[in-house]
N, C-alpha and C positions, 0 to 999 in steps of 0.2 A: 488841325487845319481843316478848313472847309473848302469846297470847290470854289466858292465865291471869293474867299481870301486869295486863293492861288490865282484866279483869273485877274483879280485886281492887281496883284503883285506883278504878273506878267505884263499887264497893260502899263504899269508904272515903269518897269524896266525898259519896255519898248519905247516909251516916251523919252526916257533918259538917254537911250542909245541914239535916237533920232536927234535929240538936242545936242549931244556930243559931236555927232557927225557934222551937223550944221555949223558948229562953232569952229571947225577946223578948216584950214586951207590945205594942209597936207592930206593926200588921199588916205582913206581908211580902208585897209585890206579886209578887215573883218571886225564886227562888234559881236563879242561872244558872251552869252549868258552861261554862267556855271554856278556851282554851289547848290544850295538846298532846293532851288526851283527846278533843277534838272535831276535831282536825286529823290524826288517825291518826299521831301522832308521839310517843307516850308512851314514855319510857325509864325503866325501873325504877331507882330510886336517884338519878336525875338530874332528872327532870321533877317539877314541883310540882302540887298540886291547886289549880286556879285557880277560885275561887268568888266570884261577884258577887251581893250581896244588894241588892235594890231594895226600900226600905221606904216606908211611907206618910208618915212624918214624922220629925222629928229624934229621935235616940237620946238617952235620958237617960244620966246618968253611970253609973247602976247597970246599964243595958242594955249599954253599952260594956264595962264591966268583966266582965259575964257572957259576952260574946262572946270577950273576951281569954282568959277561963278555959276556954272551950270549945276554943279553938285550942291552948292549952297542954296540955290533957288528951287531945287527939285523937291517934289512932294513924294517921298518914298512909300507912303502908306498904301497897304497895311504892313509893309516891312518895318523892321526896327531901325534900319540904317542903310547906308550905301557904301560899297567898296569898289572903287574904280581904279583899275590898273592899266597903264599904257606902256606898250613895248613896240619896238620897231619890227618890221618884217624880218630883218637880219637876225635880231635877237631871238625872235620866236622860232626861226628855222634852225638855229644852232644853240639851243639853251644850255647845253652842257659846257660849251666853250665861252659863251657870251650871255650870262644871265644879267643883261643890262636893262635898267629901268629908265623910262622916260619920265613917268609921273605916276604917283599914287595919291589918291584923295580918299580919305575915309571920313564918313560922317555917321556917328553911332549914337543911338538913343535919341531922346527928345531934344537934346541940345543941337543948335546949329553950328557949334564949334567944329572945325575941321582939322584933321591930321593930314598934312601935306608933305610928301617926300618928292624932291626934285631929282633930276637926272643923276644916275649913279651907275658906274660901269660894272659893278660886281655886287649883285643882290642875291645871295643864295636862297632867300625865301621865295624867289621866283621859280625854283625847281619844282617844289610841290604844287604851286599854283598852275604852272604851265602843264605839268603832268595831269592834273585833275581836269583842266580845261580841254586838253586833247582827248582824254578818255570819255568825258561825260558832257562837255560843253555843247552848246547849240548856237549856231550863227543866227543873230537877229538881222544882220546886214552883212553881205559880202561872203567870203569864202568859208567853206567848212573847216572847223578847227583841225581836223585830222590831215587836211591838205597843206596847212601852213605852219603847224607847230611840229618841230622836230622831236625825236625821241629823247626823253630824259632818263638817263640810267637809273634804275630803281635804287641803287646804292646811294645815289645823291639825295633822293627823296627820303630814304630811311635815315641817312646820317643827319639830315636837317631835322628830322623828327627827334632824334636822340639829343641833338643840341638843345631843342626847346624843352624836352623833358628834364634835362639837367638844369636849365635856367629856372624852370618852374619849381624845382625842389626848394629854392630859396624864397618862393612866393606863395607858399601854401596857406598863408593867412590873408590872402587877397580875396575877400568875400565876393567882390563884384565879378571877378573872373573865374571863380571856383568851378562853376559848371562847365565853362568853356575849356578850361585846362583838362578836366576829367574826361569830357567827351572827345576832345581832340587826342588825348592820350590813347583812347580806345581806337580811334581811326589810325593812329600811327602803328599800333600793335597789329591791327588787321592787315594793313598794307604790308608790313614787314613779313607777316606770315603767309599771305595769299596774293600779294601784288595787286590788290583791289582797292580802289578808292571808294569806300563805303560812306554813307551818310552818317551823321553823328548818332542818330537814333539806332540805325542798323548796327553800327559798330559797337554801341553800348550793349545791345542785346547779345551780340556775338561774344563780347568780353564776359558778360555774366554767364553765358553758357559754359565758359571755360573756367570761371572762378566766381561762383555765386556769393562768395564772402566779401566781395568788393562793394562795401556798403555805399561808398561815395558815388559809384557808377549808378546804382539803383536810385539814389537821391537825385543825381544830376539828370537822369532820364525822366524822373517824375517832374522835376522843375521844368524841363523842356516841354513836357506835355501839359503844362499849366497847373500842376498840382501844387498845393501849399506844403512846402518842405522847409524845415528849419535850416539854419545855416549848416553847410556841409563842413564837417570838422576838419581841421588842418591835418590831424594825424591820419584821418581816412583818405584825404587827398594824397598825402605823402605815400601811403601804402599803395595806392593806384599807380602813382608815378614810378615808384621803386619796382613794383611788380612788372610794369610794362618795360622798363629799362632792362630788367633781368631777362624777360622773355625775348626781347629783341636781340639782346647779346647772345642768347642761346641759339638763335636761328642761323 
């Protein structure tokens, strides 16, 4: 990452946040930047712009459509994509009881195709996202994340990590997402061990300090840094996932 890349990405997500706020009639409590740009781990073309909107009430259909249009029209460069999540103030304040989603819009890679999830009253994947946003997020507009996001019990975050580790054991031949699975597994391990939301790169180095034989971690870290690395082997990915599952269950 260069300082110029980071500055451009911060400008891009700032423009995205302002466009989202302008597209809504419901008041926006906070527009929160989180992820790689707040963890000093942004990688041009690989990292996404991670934006969490906390709003006063439910979105109307037209408001949801307006946000989808904003994401579709946005220029995320130099980021690799956009990840927009919208929750209500009520959901953010009590995430353990109400992990309720208003809208999620994902735009990944060079394609303009979008992944859209509409209102859902129970979305467990909000537990780690809200926990990370509270710990390391930065308000681009509105209230500080620590003032409006309630505590997420660490065991909920850990258990969601275990869920995905188990799911990924059946996806070790997914070349496109191999690096993401491996690096996220390292983040899950470090959070379970230390209660800290580390960046992908930091968590990978932490994992290698504890088990230097995890070849897939070294390869995924090299890929993230822009190195030319051959396909990460399915068996090596499986070993990382199984190792992390074992370590997490030991804790």
